[in-house]
N, C-alpha and C positions, 0 to 999 in steps of 0.2 A: 486476410490478410495482404498488405498496402507498404510499399517501403520505398517513404518520400520523397527518396534518391533517389532511383531509376523511373519513377513513379507506376511501378511494375503491381499488379496483385491481381489475388491469386481467392478463389470464393475457396473453402476446405467439404469434403464430406464429414457429412452426419457424422456424433457421435453414436453412439449404442453401441458397443460391443455383448457379447457374453449373453444374445437373442435379445434384447430389452430394445425396440424398436423409436419409442418414446421418451426418450430419454431427460429429469427431471434434474436439469444442469443448474446447479450453484451456483458455477463461479468457472470462467475457464481466464490460466494465465501462461504468460510466455517466458520460454528460456532462451533466449541467447548470447551467446558470448563469442563475437567476431572476429576476438582472439586468436582463440583454440580453435572455429570451427564457424564455414560457411554454413552449415548446413544451424538447423533451429530445433527445435520441440516443445509444444505443447498439452499443456496437463489440465484436461479438465474435471474436475469434479460434481459428481453428482449426487442424489438418495439412489441408495439400494434398493430397488427393486422387489418392493413386497412378494409381488403372484411372481415372478421367472428367482427371483434370488435371496432368499428364507434369510431372515437374517439368524449369524448365531447364538444373540440371542435378545432378551428383550430393554432396551437402555433406560435408563436413569433418568429421571424428570431434566429437561432443558435442553437430552442428547440427541442423538440417532447416529444413522449409519447412513457412510456412504464409501461411494469405489471412484478409482481414480483412474482413468482415462489417460494416454498418451500420443499424440500425435505426429509423427516424426520428420519432416520433409523432407528424409532420405528415403524413409518406407514409402512417403506419401499416404501413409494412413491410420487409422487409429489403431490403440491395442489396450488389453487392460492390462495393467500395471497393481501390481502388489496383491494384496488381501482386500477382503474392506475393512474398514475403521469406525469407531466411534470420536464424533465434535462434537463440540458442543455447536446451538443451531447460531449461536452468535460469533463465531470464527467467518475472519471476512474472507471469506474465497473469491472471492471477486479486487480484489486489491492486493493480491499475492506477491512477493520482493521476491528474484532471482538472485542468492547468494550459497556464493561456496558451493555452488550441485547442485541445489537443492531449492524447490518454489516452501519462504516462509511463510505463515496467515498469521495475521495479528488473531487476539481476543479481545472481545468488549465485555463480556461478562464479567458480572459483580462480582470483586470477590476473586476474581479470574487467576491465576497466580503462572498458569503453562498455556504456552499460544501451541502452533503446532511447522514442522517442517517436516515438507516428501523428498525422501533424495529422488532425484529423476533414472538416476541410473540401475539402485539398488529397489526402489519399486519402491520403501519402505516409509511410515509415520515413523515420527519421533514426537517428545513431547516440549517444548522448549525455554524454558524461565521467564519470565513479563515482571518489570518491577512493579513495585509493592507502588497501589493506587495512592497515588497523589504522595507518594511517598513514602506511605504511610501506609499499616495495618487500619484498614476499611471496608463495609459496606455501600461506599460510594459507588455509581455504573461506573467501568473504567471509560474511556472516553479520548478516546486517540486521535491527535491531531493531523499528523503525520508519520508515518513508516515508505522509509526507502532504501536504496543502495547509493550512493558512488562512490569509484574512487577504490571501490574492493570491502567498502565500509561500511553496515546496518547501523541506520539510523533508527528515532523514536523519538518525536513528542507528543508527552499530552496532558491537556491544557483542562482546566478545575474551572476557574473562575476567571471570564471575557472580560472582568473590570479591569483586569491585574493588568497589567503589560511583562511581569515577571514571568520564565517558565526554564525548564531542563530543555537539556540535549539530550539526549542517550545514544549512547554508541553500547554493539554488541561485543564483544570479547570474541578471536580470533577461532576462538579454542569453543567457540558456545556453550559456553560453561553462567554466562548471567553477562546484564548490562553496568552498567556503570557511567554516571553523569560526566559529561563530553564538553559540553559549553554551557554557563549559563546566558543567556539571555535577559536584557535589561532594555524595553524600548521605551523607555522613558524618557532614554534621549533623541526619542525623532521624534519632533514635532506636530508631523502630518500623520501621526497616528496615535498620538494624544490629543489632536484634534477633533479625530476622528472618534477615536472611541467614548470620549465627551459628547459626542451629537447620536452616542446609541449605537453605530456600526464594531462589527465583530474581525478580528484580522483573524487571519487564515496561515497557516503557513505551508507556502506549497512544494518549494523544493530544498531542502540540505543539500551543501556543493561539496565535496572534501576535496580541497587541494592540493599540490604535491608536496605541501609545510603549511601545518595546519596558520601560521598570517595569512593564508591565502584561503584558506574557504570561509566560506558565507550562505548567509539563508536569502532566500528568495519569499517574500507574503504578502498580500492582498489587504487592503483597508478599501471598501466601498468607490471600488473601481480603479485602488492605486497599487502598482502593481512594487516594490520597496526590496533593493536589496541593503543587505546589513551584513556587515562586515562583522565577523566576530571577535575576531584580535584588536581591531581598534575602535570593536565599539558606532563606527559611523555608517548610514546611510547612503543613498542615490536611488533618488526615484528612476524606474525604469522605461513605466510606462503610463496612460494614463486612461480606461477605458472611457470616461465620460459619466456624468450625472445618467442613476436609470433613465429609461426610460416610462413616460405613465401611457397605461391603456384603460378607458371606466376608473381610475383615480388608485386602480393599483402600476406596481415599478414589474414591466414585466422584463428585465435580466435583474430580480434581487438577488440572486445567487451571486451577485460579483460585489452589489450589496451588504449584504445583513451576514453574507460569510453562510458557503454553505458546502457540500465534496468536492473538492476543486484537490484534482491533479497537475502536477509539469513534468512536465522528461525534458532530463538533456537531449541533445540535439545529435546524431553521431553515423555519419554517412556513412554509408556501407551497402555495396553493389552488389550481396548478397543473390542469388537465384530463389526466387520463391516454390 
């Protein structure tokens, strides 16, 4: 753990409770709300150990048994949390989002109609509805381009055609009953985006920022090393920074993820003096 405000860091003990000394970790996610507590928790999801933790049943094809462990900064150690659970192999355990007391994990399954969330206090895994793939019944693989939280709102972006500069921003209902389209994004009004798309570069949504009012909300995206701020309400844009053209090494771009789009993330910086 590292706190960029205090520049304090702490090496955490290795997970592996229940006699499991070498856990196969699938993902770790942070649960921290400085407005409610100075303490944080980390959720670690690992495969169920077949030798030490017998599986309750054989999972169906494409699914596996998992176990959650939770590290508490207040206790300073890991504990087993809840019962073993079955999940799709395409559950994104390493990209969880903390929202309303739960860690939410997206699902990249084709025809995947549910994702999962883990209630940290109760140690319970629940299913959460996902939008229809591409907005309709489809056999196409789900393509989650962005999944994040801002100002108490959970957002999701799925992009299925990188040749089109139009897509929807979904928001989860506050009672977690389903998703609705919050914003319609049309990047055709941004010349720099269209110019780079015509050259073959992909755009990557980095961050959805929810303002105190909808008129103050915006999207941060990346295309060919350029970071662009897009105003949802005014449909205007501003270039925040430019990382510059990609550098070549033996004919290949060594920072190709900045040019062609990869699995990138951006996070709001919130100062905190909490101890690790």
